[in-house]
MDTraj code that builds the backbone (N, CA, C; nanometers):
import mdtraj as md
import numpy as np

residues = "LYS VAL ILE LEU ILE PRO LEU SER LYS LYS GLY SER GLU SER THR ALA LYS MET SER ALA LEU GLN PRO LYS ILE GLN GLU ILE GLN ALA LYS TYR LYS ASP ASP PRO GLU ALA GLN ASN THR ALA MET ALA LYS LEU TYR LYS GLU GLU GLY ILE ASN PRO MET GLY SER CYS TRP PRO MET LEU ILE GLN PHE PRO ILE PHE ILE GLY LEU TYR GLY LEU LEU ASN LYS ASP PHE SER LEU ARG GLY ALA MET PHE ILE PRO GLY TRP ILE THR ASP LEU SER ILE PRO GLU THR ILE PHE THR LEU PRO PHE ASN ILE PRO PHE LEU GLY ALA GLN ILE HIS LEU LEU PRO ILE LEU TYR THR ALA SER MET ILE PHE SER MET LYS ILE THR GLN SER ALA THR SER GLY GLN ALA ALA ALA ASN LYS GLY MET THR TRP PHE MET THR TYR GLY MET SER ILE ILE PHE PHE PHE ILE LEU TYR ASN ALA PRO SER GLY LEU LEU LEU TYR TRP THR MET SER ASN PHE LEU SER ILE LEU GLN GLN VAL TYR THR ASN LYS LYS THR VAL ALA GLY PHE LYS LYS GLU ILE GLU GLU LYS ASP ALA ILE LYS ALA GLN LYS LYS ALA ALA ALA LYS LYS ARG ASN LYS LYS".split()
xyz = np.array([
    [18.9094, 8.0679, 15.8540],
    [18.8670, 7.9226, 15.9130],
    [19.0260, 7.9077, 15.9799],
    [19.1361, 7.9177, 15.9004],
    [19.2854, 7.8581, 15.9621],
    [19.3144, 7.9567, 16.0790],
    [19.2637, 8.0898, 16.0990],
    [19.2996, 8.1753, 16.2082],
    [19.1853, 8.1291, 16.3185],
    [19.0667, 8.0747, 16.2940],
    [19.0173, 8.0671, 16.3980],
    [19.0101, 7.8662, 16.4465],
    [19.1182, 7.7878, 16.3769],
    [19.1424, 7.6770, 16.4185],
    [19.1847, 7.6418, 16.5740],
    [19.2886, 7.7321, 16.6278],
    [19.2857, 7.7001, 16.7692],
    [19.1373, 7.7229, 16.8688],
    [19.0799, 7.8065, 16.8373],
    [19.0210, 7.8282, 16.9386],
    [18.8997, 7.6826, 16.8740],
    [18.8261, 7.6991, 16.7594],
    [18.7469, 7.5850, 16.7402],
    [18.7774, 7.4678, 16.7689],
    [18.9269, 7.4603, 16.8026],
    [18.9905, 7.3321, 16.8386],
    [18.9589, 7.2602, 16.9872],
    [18.9476, 7.4265, 17.0587],
    [18.9132, 7.4047, 17.1990],
    [18.7515, 7.3666, 17.2125],
    [18.6865, 7.4094, 17.1263],
    [18.5572, 7.3889, 17.1159],
    [18.5265, 7.2243, 17.0880],
    [18.5728, 7.1854, 16.9784],
    [18.5583, 7.0429, 16.9516],
    [18.6216, 6.9319, 17.0673],
    [18.7226, 7.0056, 17.1411],
    [18.7303, 6.8984, 17.2644],
    [18.6978, 6.9303, 17.4029],
    [18.6090, 7.0176, 17.3809],
    [18.5182, 7.0361, 17.5084],
    [18.4014, 6.9650, 17.4961],
    [18.3848, 6.9349, 17.3660],
    [18.2416, 6.8518, 17.3188],
    [18.2783, 6.6690, 17.2967],
    [18.4115, 6.6797, 17.3057],
    [18.4458, 6.5495, 17.2735],
    [18.4662, 6.5113, 17.4202],
    [18.5063, 6.5968, 17.5369],
    [18.5249, 6.5201, 17.6678],
    [18.3933, 6.5335, 17.7231],
    [18.2864, 6.6117, 17.6958],
    [18.1368, 6.5951, 17.7197],
    [18.1098, 6.4367, 17.6958],
    [18.1419, 6.4099, 17.5762],
    [18.0867, 6.2742, 17.4874],
    [18.1677, 6.1730, 17.6468],
    [18.2620, 6.1753, 17.6606],
    [18.3593, 6.1020, 17.7607],
    [18.3154, 6.1186, 17.8975],
    [18.2417, 6.2109, 17.9450],
    [18.1500, 6.2489, 18.0725],
    [18.0222, 6.1702, 18.1048],
    [17.9936, 6.1743, 17.9567],
    [17.8425, 6.1048, 17.9888],
    [17.7995, 5.9851, 18.0776],
    [17.8774, 5.8884, 18.1067],
    [17.8214, 5.7862, 18.2201],
    [17.8475, 5.8490, 18.3662],
    [17.8949, 5.9455, 18.3930],
    [17.9083, 6.0564, 18.5039],
    [17.7608, 6.1111, 18.5128],
    [17.7414, 6.2083, 18.3848],
    [17.6450, 6.2565, 18.4097],
    [17.5296, 6.2300, 18.3892],
    [17.5036, 6.1277, 18.3611],
    [17.3709, 5.9975, 18.3494],
    [17.3488, 5.9426, 18.5068],
    [17.5108, 5.9349, 18.5773],
    [17.4880, 5.9302, 18.7220],
    [17.4243, 6.0113, 18.8029],
    [17.4541, 6.1569, 18.7893],
    [17.3993, 6.2768, 18.8207],
    [17.2626, 6.2874, 18.8231],
    [17.2151, 6.2644, 18.7097],
    [17.0668, 6.2917, 18.6703],
    [17.0134, 6.2039, 18.6996],
    [17.0173, 6.0811, 18.7347],
    [16.9484, 5.9915, 18.7965],
    [16.9296, 5.9955, 18.9546],
    [17.0763, 6.0500, 19.0107],
    [17.0632, 6.0616, 19.1474],
    [16.9924, 6.1788, 19.1912],
    [16.9718, 6.2800, 19.1074],
    [16.9146, 6.4128, 19.1578],
    [16.7866, 6.4424, 19.0677],
    [16.7350, 6.3429, 18.9927],
    [16.6331, 6.3510, 18.8942],
    [16.5145, 6.4002, 18.9855],
    [16.5057, 6.4547, 19.1058],
    [16.3803, 6.5336, 19.1262],
    [16.4164, 6.6280, 19.2163],
    [16.5659, 6.6727, 19.2001],
    [16.5895, 6.8357, 19.2672],
    [16.6932, 6.8914, 19.1825],
    [16.6632, 6.9654, 19.0598],
    [16.7113, 6.9984, 18.9210],
    [16.8064, 7.1163, 19.0388],
    [16.7962, 7.1713, 19.1556],
    [16.9106, 7.2443, 19.1688],
    [16.9971, 7.1510, 19.2054],
    [17.0170, 7.0466, 19.2713],
    [17.0985, 6.9897, 19.3390],
    [17.1814, 6.9372, 19.1776],
    [17.0836, 6.8885, 19.1078],
    [17.1762, 6.8606, 18.9942],
    [17.2323, 6.8980, 18.9161],
    [17.2237, 7.0605, 18.9180],
    [17.3191, 7.1524, 18.8421],
    [17.3849, 7.1781, 18.9408],
    [17.3886, 7.1871, 19.0561],
    [17.5234, 7.2003, 19.1539],
    [17.6449, 7.0676, 19.1111],
    [17.5993, 6.9316, 19.1067],
    [17.6426, 6.8529, 19.1127],
    [17.7192, 6.9067, 18.9774],
    [17.6635, 6.9378, 18.8953],
    [17.6960, 6.9275, 18.7056],
    [17.8210, 7.0119, 18.7303],
    [17.8005, 7.1472, 18.7845],
    [17.9124, 7.2232, 18.7948],
    [18.0116, 7.1645, 18.8212],
    [18.0103, 7.1413, 18.9681],
    [18.1422, 7.0661, 19.0029],
    [18.2001, 7.0282, 18.9343],
    [18.1392, 6.9036, 18.8534],
    [18.1814, 6.7686, 18.8012],
    [18.2530, 6.8958, 18.7020],
    [18.1937, 6.9585, 18.6020],
    [18.2698, 7.0090, 18.4813],
    [18.3700, 7.1173, 18.5361],
    [18.3890, 7.1576, 18.6465],
    [18.4852, 7.2139, 18.7464],
    [18.6498, 7.1351, 18.7475],
    [18.5685, 7.0183, 18.8281],
    [18.6938, 6.8993, 18.8422],
    [18.7494, 6.8823, 18.7329],
    [18.6643, 6.8605, 18.6132],
    [18.7157, 6.8075, 18.4973],
    [18.7915, 6.9057, 18.3959],
    [18.7561, 7.0290, 18.4402],
    [18.8162, 7.1125, 18.3577],
    [18.7826, 7.1435, 18.2193],
    [18.6468, 7.1491, 18.2222],
    [18.5349, 7.1445, 18.1060],
    [18.4297, 7.3027, 18.0956],
    [18.4504, 7.3572, 17.9936],
    [18.3347, 7.4551, 17.9555],
    [18.2275, 7.3558, 17.8719],
    [18.1116, 7.3845, 17.9514],
    [18.0157, 7.3335, 17.8593],
    [17.9521, 7.4061, 17.7284],
    [17.9939, 7.5320, 17.7368],
    [17.9668, 7.6459, 17.6394],
    [18.1072, 7.6425, 17.5438],
    [18.2023, 7.5538, 17.5853],
    [18.3136, 7.6124, 17.4971],
    [18.3019, 7.5811, 17.3189],
    [18.1931, 7.4824, 17.3134],
    [18.1631, 7.4629, 17.1180],
    [18.0932, 7.5764, 17.1103],
    [18.0153, 7.6607, 17.1749],
    [17.9253, 7.7573, 17.0931],
    [18.0448, 7.9019, 17.0347],
    [18.1586, 7.8873, 17.1175],
    [18.2335, 8.0287, 17.0614],
    [18.2549, 8.0367, 16.9512],
    [18.3099, 7.9284, 16.8752],
    [18.3711, 7.9442, 16.7115],
    [18.2730, 8.0090, 16.6545],
    [18.1160, 7.9445, 16.6909],
    [18.0218, 7.9747, 16.5811],
    [17.9745, 8.1363, 16.6216],
    [17.9597, 8.1277, 16.7809],
    [17.9284, 8.3115, 16.7575],
    [18.0309, 8.4127, 16.7128],
    [18.1682, 8.3511, 16.7321],
    [18.2589, 8.4570, 16.6331],
    [18.2383, 8.4457, 16.5026],
    [18.1875, 8.3598, 16.4324],
    [18.1525, 8.3670, 16.3122],
    [18.0981, 8.4673, 16.2507],
    [17.9741, 8.5115, 16.3394],
    [17.8574, 8.5831, 16.2852],
    [17.9094, 8.7080, 16.2249],
    [17.9739, 8.7708, 16.2788],
    [18.0420, 8.8836, 16.2122],
    [18.1142, 8.9024, 16.0834],
    [18.1691, 8.7695, 16.0713],
    [18.2128, 8.7438, 15.9312],
    [18.0889, 8.6940, 15.8231],
    [17.9980, 8.6667, 15.8633],
    [17.8669, 8.6240, 15.8146],
    [17.7820, 8.7511, 15.7782],
    [17.7958, 8.8660, 15.8683],
    [17.7556, 8.9594, 15.8361],
    [17.8114, 9.0511, 15.7639],
    [17.9268, 9.0705, 15.7851],
    [18.0122, 9.1172, 15.6801],
    [18.0099, 9.0581, 15.5152],
    [18.0347, 8.9468, 15.4755],
    [18.0338, 8.8927, 15.3516],
    [17.8768, 8.9247, 15.3253],
    [17.7877, 8.9232, 15.3783],
    [17.6306, 8.9391, 15.3443],
    [17.6475, 9.0814, 15.2701],
    [17.6861, 9.1622, 15.3399],
    [17.6879, 9.2904, 15.2738],
    [17.7716, 9.3197, 15.1950],
    [17.9163, 9.2712, 15.1868],
    [17.9972, 9.2652, 15.0583],
    [17.9160, 9.2116, 14.9562],
    [17.8714, 9.1072, 14.9561],
    [17.8379, 9.0549, 14.8464],
    [17.7088, 9.1154, 14.7712],
    [17.6168, 9.1492, 14.8723],
    [17.5481, 9.2504, 14.7989],
    [17.5559, 9.3877, 14.7460],
    [17.6639, 9.4617, 14.7944],
    [17.7308, 9.5733, 14.7786],
    [17.7802, 9.5722, 14.6865],
    [17.9412, 9.4948, 14.7055],
    [18.0511, 9.5297, 14.6163],
    [18.0366, 9.4922, 14.4463],
    [18.0490, 9.6380, 14.3849],
    [18.0573, 9.5889, 14.2520],
    [18.1630, 9.5035, 14.1730],
    [18.2640, 9.4622, 14.2163],
    [18.3857, 9.4143, 14.1725],
    [18.3196, 9.2371, 14.1883],
    [18.2170, 9.2212, 14.2728],
    [18.1940, 9.0892, 14.2670],
    [18.0586, 9.0385, 14.2030],
    [18.0091, 9.1269, 14.1386],
    [17.8932, 9.1031, 14.0494],
    [17.9360, 9.0587, 13.9431],
    [17.8877, 8.9174, 13.9108],
    [17.8852, 8.8225, 13.8098],
    [18.0080, 8.7301, 13.8526],
    [18.0957, 8.7337, 13.9444],
    [18.1879, 8.6616, 13.9759],
    [18.1567, 8.5258, 14.0089],
    [18.2125, 8.4435, 13.8880],
    [18.1628, 8.3078, 13.9141],
    [18.2703, 8.1543, 13.9404],
    [18.2066, 8.0869, 14.0190],
    [18.2988, 8.0043, 14.1319],
    [18.2929, 7.8490, 14.0458],
    [18.2165, 7.8475, 14.0202],
    [18.1762, 7.6745, 13.9600],
    [18.0790, 7.7030, 13.8301],
    [18.1709, 7.6836, 13.6927],
    [18.0723, 7.7346, 13.5895],
    [17.9209, 7.6278, 13.5632],
    [17.8418, 7.6446, 13.5192],
    [17.7166, 7.5995, 13.5116],
    [17.6738, 7.5655, 13.5848],
    [17.6844, 7.6174, 13.7802],
    [17.6505, 7.5799, 13.8575],
    [17.6139, 7.7385, 13.9171],
    [17.7664, 7.7596, 14.0305],
    [17.7355, 7.8896, 14.0979],
    [17.8278, 7.9887, 13.9663],
    [17.7432, 8.0489, 13.8881],
    [17.7929, 8.1603, 13.7818],
    [17.8292, 8.2820, 13.8551],
    [17.7360, 8.3454, 13.9869],
    [17.7677, 8.4755, 14.0515],
    [17.7147, 8.4943, 14.1612],
    [17.8773, 8.5161, 14.2774],
    [17.8704, 8.4725, 14.3655],
    [17.7581, 8.5682, 14.4777],
    [17.7130, 8.6712, 14.3644],
    [17.6787, 8.7994, 14.4538],
    [17.5160, 8.7970, 14.4541],
    [17.4609, 8.6377, 14.3882],
    [17.3039, 8.6292, 14.3820],
    [17.3024, 8.5124, 14.4013],
    [17.1433, 8.4361, 14.4265],
    [17.1348, 8.2758, 14.4401],
    [17.1540, 8.2265, 14.3689],
    [17.2459, 8.0786, 14.3276],
    [17.2586, 8.0012, 14.2187],
    [17.1193, 7.9150, 14.2029],
    [17.1158, 7.8972, 14.0470],
    [16.9618, 7.8248, 14.0599],
    [17.0065, 7.7112, 13.9766],
    [16.9714, 7.5736, 13.9879],
    [16.9422, 7.4522, 13.9410],
    [16.8683, 7.4014, 13.8375],
    [16.7330, 7.4943, 13.8828],
    [16.6081, 7.4137, 13.7913],
    [16.5028, 7.5439, 13.8165],
    [16.4328, 7.5800, 13.7094],
    [16.3211, 7.6459, 13.7403],
    [16.2023, 7.5912, 13.7333],
    [16.0787, 7.6048, 13.7943],
    [15.9583, 7.5649, 13.8063],
    [15.8680, 7.6345, 13.6924],
    [15.7824, 7.5264, 13.6620],
    [15.6712, 7.6601, 13.5952],
    [15.5374, 7.7054, 13.6743],
    [15.5886, 7.6935, 13.8508],
    [15.4976, 7.7321, 13.9111],
    [15.5881, 7.7847, 14.0503],
    [15.4751, 7.9056, 14.1429],
    [15.5843, 7.9126, 14.2441],
    [15.5229, 7.8243, 14.3739],
    [15.6271, 7.8035, 14.4679],
    [15.6242, 7.7355, 14.5702],
    [15.6083, 7.8590, 14.7002],
    [15.4942, 7.8043, 14.7712],
    [15.4827, 7.9519, 14.8683],
    [15.6192, 7.9923, 14.9551],
    [15.6557, 8.0404, 14.9700],
    [15.7712, 8.1424, 15.0554],
    [15.9172, 8.1030, 14.9764],
    [15.9146, 8.0403, 14.8521],
    [16.0534, 7.9796, 14.8087],
    [16.0515, 8.0769, 14.6675],
    [15.9392, 8.0689, 14.5659],
    [15.9266, 8.1109, 14.4565],
    [15.9497, 7.9919, 14.3255],
    [15.9619, 7.9986, 14.2371],
    [15.9763, 7.9039, 14.1221],
    [16.1266, 7.8839, 14.0844],
    [16.1980, 7.9277, 14.1581],
    [16.3806, 7.8670, 14.1618],
    [16.3913, 7.8142, 14.2349],
    [16.4828, 7.7203, 14.2203],
    [16.4991, 7.5933, 14.3001],
    [16.6411, 7.6216, 14.3192],
    [16.6962, 7.6815, 14.4349],
    [16.8514, 7.6618, 14.4903],
    [16.8798, 7.5497, 14.5647],
    [17.0143, 7.4886, 14.5316],
    [17.0948, 7.3607, 14.5815],
    [17.1713, 7.3972, 14.7000],
    [17.2299, 7.5031, 14.7159],
    [17.2816, 7.5555, 14.8296],
    [17.2338, 7.5577, 14.9977],
    [17.1189, 7.6396, 14.9862],
    [17.0531, 7.6079, 15.0983],
    [16.9890, 7.4962, 15.1163],
    [16.9695, 7.4184, 15.0503],
    [16.9648, 7.2470, 15.0738],
    [17.0891, 7.2012, 15.1476],
    [17.1990, 7.2376, 15.0348],
    [17.3301, 7.1331, 15.1315],
    [17.3450, 7.2235, 15.2740],
    [17.3200, 7.3417, 15.2801],
    [17.3511, 7.4042, 15.3901],
    [17.2806, 7.4034, 15.4957],
    [17.1435, 7.2991, 15.4925],
    [17.0441, 7.2992, 15.5533],
    [17.1353, 7.1654, 15.6223],
    [17.1482, 7.0592, 15.5388],
    [17.1755, 6.9405, 15.5841],
    [17.3415, 6.9336, 15.6316],
    [17.4131, 7.0242, 15.6337],
    [17.5281, 7.0362, 15.6597],
    [17.4851, 7.0863, 15.8282],
    [17.3728, 7.1750, 15.8173],
    [17.3570, 7.2353, 16.0142],
    [17.3036, 7.1070, 16.0558],
    [17.2069, 7.0380, 16.0271],
    [17.1446, 6.9463, 16.1135],
    [17.2702, 6.8179, 16.1532],
    [17.3467, 6.8109, 16.0278],
    [17.4469, 6.7077, 16.0712],
    [17.5643, 6.7341, 16.1420],
    [17.5865, 6.8753, 16.1935],
    [17.6785, 6.9199, 16.2775],
    [17.6165, 6.9564, 16.4312],
    [17.4690, 6.9545, 16.4250],
    [17.4475, 6.9809, 16.5163],
    [17.4076, 6.8220, 16.6251],
    [17.3626, 6.7127, 16.4860],
    [17.3568, 6.5900, 16.5413],
    [17.4888, 6.5446, 16.6109],
    [17.5744, 6.5935, 16.5434],
    [17.7358, 6.5318, 16.5887],
    [17.7420, 6.5748, 16.7533],
    [17.7474, 6.7352, 16.7387],
    [17.7619, 6.7747, 16.8866],
    [17.6542, 6.7396, 16.9768],
    [17.5392, 6.6743, 16.9378],
    [17.4069, 6.6387, 17.0430],
    [17.4870, 6.5241, 17.0841],
    [17.5433, 6.4094, 16.9949],
    [17.5725, 6.2930, 17.0205],
    [17.6761, 6.2747, 17.1134],
    [17.7526, 6.4001, 17.1497],
    [17.8501, 6.3561, 17.2193],
    [17.7903, 6.4229, 17.3925],
    [17.7057, 6.5011, 17.3793],
    [17.6340, 6.5264, 17.5229],
    [17.4958, 6.4624, 17.5237],
    [17.4903, 6.3449, 17.4919],
    [17.3545, 6.2741, 17.4841],
    [17.2791, 6.2652, 17.6132],
    [17.3394, 6.2752, 17.7210],
    [17.2524, 6.2828, 17.8312],
    [17.1702, 6.4314, 17.8291],
    [17.2335, 6.5363, 17.8358],
    [17.1727, 6.6171, 17.8019],
    [17.0806, 6.6424, 17.7264],
    [17.0832, 6.6093, 17.6253],
    [16.9916, 6.5792, 17.4491],
    [16.8740, 6.5165, 17.5406],
    [16.8741, 6.3980, 17.6082],
    [16.7758, 6.3297, 17.6377],
    [16.6611, 6.3819, 17.7726],
    [16.7617, 6.4805, 17.8194],
    [16.6842, 6.5228, 17.9081],
    [16.6085, 6.6761, 17.8913],
    [16.6361, 6.7080, 17.7640],
    [16.5928, 6.8218, 17.7105],
    [16.5412, 6.8273, 17.5779],
    [16.4511, 6.6769, 17.5303],
    [16.4352, 6.6543, 17.3734],
    [16.3635, 6.7633, 17.3169],
    [16.2706, 6.8489, 17.3724],
    [16.1994, 6.9340, 17.2983],
    [16.3100, 7.0299, 17.2521],
    [16.3662, 7.0940, 17.3306],
    [16.4775, 7.1987, 17.3088],
    [16.5856, 7.1598, 17.1919],
    [16.5959, 6.9921, 17.2366],
    [16.7150, 6.9421, 17.1008],
    [16.6567, 6.9252, 16.9880],
    [16.5383, 6.9061, 17.0077],
    [16.4520, 6.8646, 16.8548],
    [16.4744, 7.0066, 16.7761],
    [16.3830, 7.1298, 16.8364],
    [16.4092, 7.2637, 16.7842],
    [16.5176, 7.2914, 16.7741],
    [16.6615, 7.3041, 16.8214],
    [16.7816, 7.3405, 16.7922],
    [16.8175, 7.2594, 16.6759],
    [16.7947, 7.1275, 16.6842],
    [16.8605, 7.0381, 16.5664],
    [16.7670, 7.0931, 16.3900],
    [16.6152, 7.0839, 16.4194],
    [16.5745, 7.0821, 16.2891],
    [16.5186, 7.2277, 16.2791],
    [16.4219, 7.2626, 16.3989],
    [16.3270, 7.3666, 16.4045],
    [16.4188, 7.4819, 16.3465],
    [16.5520, 7.5475, 16.4459],
    [16.6360, 7.6505, 16.3769],
    [16.6947, 7.6251, 16.2199],
    [16.7544, 7.5149, 16.2052],
    [16.7783, 7.4471, 16.0808],
    [16.6452, 7.5033, 15.9450],
    [16.5510, 7.4561, 15.9558],
    [16.4498, 7.4889, 15.9057],
    [16.4068, 7.6471, 15.8950],
    [16.3955, 7.7324, 15.9793],
    [16.4115, 7.8377, 15.9737],
    [16.5201, 7.8607, 15.8821],
    [16.6656, 7.8880, 15.9112],
    [16.7780, 7.9378, 15.8598],
    [16.7336, 7.9213, 15.7076],
    [16.6786, 7.7827, 15.6894],
    [16.6485, 7.7359, 15.5284],
    [16.5806, 7.8450, 15.4495],
    [16.4930, 7.8912, 15.5283],
    [16.3361, 7.9671, 15.4736],
    [16.4325, 8.1450, 15.4702],
    [16.4973, 8.1563, 15.6011],
    [16.5880, 8.2949, 15.5861],
    [16.6721, 8.3121, 15.5090],
    [16.7595, 8.1924, 15.4520],
    [16.8799, 8.2396, 15.3459],
    [16.8506, 8.1703, 15.2453],
    [16.7169, 8.1127, 15.1700],
    [16.7098, 8.0626, 15.0633],
    [16.7115, 8.1329, 14.9212],
    [16.7400, 8.2733, 14.9464],
    [16.7244, 8.3916, 14.8249],
    [16.8514, 8.4052, 14.9010],
    [16.9695, 8.4041, 14.9895],
    [17.0879, 8.4840, 14.9875],
    [17.1716, 8.4306, 14.8798],
    [17.2774, 8.5264, 14.8861],
    [17.3702, 8.5400, 14.8163],
    [17.4477, 8.4158, 14.7949],
    [17.4744, 8.3552, 14.6876],
    [17.5771, 8.2065, 14.6868],
    [17.7047, 8.2011, 14.7343],
    [17.7721, 8.2898, 14.7458],
    [17.9219, 8.3119, 14.8536],
    [17.8836, 8.3199, 14.9610],
    [17.7684, 8.3560, 15.0382],
    [17.7473, 8.3467, 15.1569],
    [17.7448, 8.1992, 15.2017],
    [17.6350, 8.1247, 15.1453],
    [17.5818, 8.0285, 15.1410],
    [17.7116, 7.8985, 15.1614],
    [17.8042, 7.9578, 15.0042],
    [17.9024, 7.8615, 15.0159],
    [18.0219, 7.8724, 15.1342],
    [18.0371, 7.9644, 15.2136],
    [18.1211, 7.9881, 15.3019],
    [18.0750, 7.9415, 15.4016],
    [17.9125, 7.9617, 15.4466],
    [17.8298, 7.8606, 15.5620],
    [17.8712, 7.7218, 15.5509],
    [17.8289, 7.6904, 15.4441],
    [17.8123, 7.5228, 15.4415],
    [17.9645, 7.4746, 15.4283],
    [18.0620, 7.5337, 15.3839],
    [18.1763, 7.4652, 15.3881],
    [18.2703, 7.4921, 15.5167],
    [18.2277, 7.5730, 15.6143],
    [18.2659, 7.5807, 15.7436],
    [18.2066, 7.4596, 15.8411],
    [18.0766, 7.4830, 15.8152],
    [18.0084, 7.3520, 15.8743],
    [18.0726, 7.1985, 15.8374],
    [18.0986, 7.1970, 15.7241],
    [18.1691, 7.0715, 15.6406],
    [18.3016, 7.0591, 15.7471],
    [18.4087, 7.1569, 15.7533],
    [18.4849, 7.1822, 15.7894],
    [18.5241, 7.1492, 15.9692],
    [18.3926, 7.1995, 16.0286],
    [18.3474, 7.1913, 16.1358],
    [18.3455, 7.0379, 16.1884],
    [18.2252, 6.9713, 16.0813],
    [18.2314, 6.8245, 16.0798],
    [18.3308, 6.7652, 16.1262],
    [18.3820, 6.7674, 15.9975],
    [18.5483, 6.6744, 16.0207],
    [18.6250, 6.6894, 16.1570],
    [18.6220, 6.8148, 16.1873],
    [18.7363, 6.8678, 16.2961],
    [18.6600, 6.7787, 16.3928],
    [18.5222, 6.7654, 16.4280],
    [18.4946, 6.7545, 16.5475],
    [18.4492, 6.5633, 16.5191],
    [18.4604, 6.5246, 16.4026],
    [18.4808, 6.3690, 16.4101],
    [18.6219, 6.3451, 16.4468],
    [18.7089, 6.4150, 16.3924],
    [18.8580, 6.3589, 16.3974],
    [18.8655, 6.3909, 16.5592],
    [18.8554, 6.4772, 16.6177],
    [18.8864, 6.5146, 16.7368],
    [18.8163, 6.4020, 16.8338],
    [18.6713, 6.3761, 16.8042],
    [18.5898, 6.2757, 16.8998],
    [18.7029, 6.1150, 16.9110],
    [18.7416, 6.0918, 16.7788],
    [18.8413, 5.9903, 16.7505],
    [18.9583, 5.9760, 16.8563],
    [19.0372, 6.1193, 16.8277],
    [19.1905, 6.1128, 16.9227],
    [19.1123, 6.1453, 17.0492],
    [19.0529, 6.2592, 17.0784],
    [19.0173, 6.2823, 17.2264],
    [18.9364, 6.1887, 17.3511],
    [18.8080, 6.1569, 17.2943],
    [18.7544, 6.0643, 17.3623],
    [18.8116, 5.9609, 17.4617],
    [18.8929, 5.8533, 17.3707],
    [18.9734, 5.7396, 17.4393],
    [19.0613, 5.7751, 17.5465],
    [19.1230, 5.8704, 17.5526],
    [19.2561, 5.9525, 17.5973],
    [19.1890, 6.0448, 17.7438],
    [19.0799, 6.0767, 17.7070],
    [19.0004, 6.1797, 17.8395],
    [18.9216, 6.0734, 17.9083],
    [18.8804, 5.9652, 17.8518],
    [18.7784, 5.8127, 17.9660],
    [18.9338, 5.7881, 18.0142],
    [19.0580, 5.7502, 17.9503],
    [19.1339, 5.6873, 18.0488],
    [19.1872, 5.7826, 18.1567],
    [19.2126, 5.9227, 18.1228],
    [19.2319, 6.0195, 18.2402],
    [19.1250, 6.0224, 18.3193],
    [19.0081, 6.0130, 18.3009],
    [18.8783, 6.0200, 18.4041],
    [18.9104, 5.8720, 18.5049],
    [18.9164, 5.7532, 18.4157],
    [18.9787, 5.6188, 18.5079],
    [19.0768, 5.6411, 18.5902],
    [19.1563, 5.7058, 18.5532],
    [19.2680, 5.7279, 18.6327],
    [19.2531, 5.8020, 18.7558],
    [19.1595, 5.9141, 18.7227],
    [19.1511, 5.9721, 18.8328],
    [19.0444, 5.9206, 18.9059],
    [18.9509, 5.8255, 18.9108],
    [18.9129, 5.7559, 18.9855],
    [18.9623, 5.6391, 19.0442],
    [19.0306, 5.5885, 18.9828],
    [19.1393, 5.5018, 19.0368],
    [19.1727, 5.5532, 19.1742],
    [19.2653, 5.6748, 19.1394],
    [19.3537, 5.7397, 19.2607],
    [19.2451, 5.7774, 19.3872],
    [19.1267, 5.8668, 19.3372],
    [19.0140, 5.8652, 19.4561],
    [18.9847, 5.7432, 19.4812],
    [18.9370, 5.6259, 19.4541],
    [18.9209, 5.5233, 19.5311],
    [19.0309, 5.4719, 19.6340],
    [19.1457, 5.4823, 19.5846],
    [19.2486, 5.4628, 19.6618],
    [19.2726, 5.5371, 19.7727],
    [19.2511, 5.6726, 19.7541],
    [19.2530, 5.7489, 19.8846],
    [19.1948, 5.7064, 19.9660],
    [19.0862, 5.6731, 19.9140],
    [18.9431, 5.6490, 20.0322],
    [18.9621, 5.5375, 20.0831],
    [19.0212, 5.4556, 20.0240],
    [19.0590, 5.2844, 20.1154],
    [19.1462, 5.3338, 20.2026],
    [19.2367, 5.4282, 20.1674],
    [19.3508, 5.4406, 20.2556],
    [19.3068, 5.5431, 20.3507],
    [19.2467, 5.6089, 20.3435],
    [19.1163, 5.6706, 20.4660],
    [19.0614, 5.5786, 20.5454],
    [19.0063, 5.4991, 20.4842],
    [18.9655, 5.4292, 20.5650],
    [19.0388, 5.3482, 20.6618],
    [19.1214, 5.2763, 20.6168],
    [19.2165, 5.2252, 20.6843],
    [19.2652, 5.2932, 20.8209],
    [19.3058, 5.3881, 20.7938],
    [19.3390, 5.4998, 20.8818],
    [19.2555, 5.4765, 21.0152],
    [19.1085, 5.5155, 20.9843],
    [19.0139, 5.5500, 21.0442],
    [18.9705, 5.4367, 21.1301],
    [18.9980, 5.2971, 21.0665],
    [19.0073, 5.1893, 21.1425],
    [19.1059, 5.1483, 21.2853],
    [19.1765, 5.2028, 21.2199],
    [19.3085, 5.1888, 21.3408],
    [19.2717, 5.3000, 21.4358],
])
top = md.Topology()
chain = top.add_chain()
for i, resn in enumerate(residues, 1):
    res = top.add_residue(resn, chain, resSeq=i)
    for name in ("N", "CA", "C"):
        top.add_atom(name, md.element.get_by_symbol(name[0]), res)
traj = md.Trajectory(xyz[None], top)
């Protein structure tokens, strides 16, 4: 996570800048409501002018997937990790799912054992997605169905896929989400106000140049 800080910092700043740009994004969406092609062109121009990569926040997540796959293989196959305890009474073996309660009956797709880490992981994933989407609320409003699916649908799918995953893997992914949330909240507070001020200054300079050009044309 420490090695990925420079990249995740860029992603967090990109998301925070998108939040500051929402008024302009919503203005473009309203102006080209009936012309998606012109809207996309105007958006691309805006991102280029402001030096923003809309996909910047995705790279840290994608780069972590090889680590995720490596950990999955390691925790399942490495003999020295069998029985490795992390938290006594809860996570007693990093190579298998932790269990907080065993029901006297089976739940479809889940079984009788109740695992806490998949629930914590799913909650952290939903919260992380919501923070990112609050920064890009204009785009989220335009794609409500996709936004809902990415926030809740994907989280629920991963909940079922990873329900019986090794506890070490879920522990890593949950903590990674938690640290990303803290970084995004901190970056939003630090970056949004400064970037908004920068945009206002740029707009003021543009307005002054336009006014000066109009005066010259009149003369």
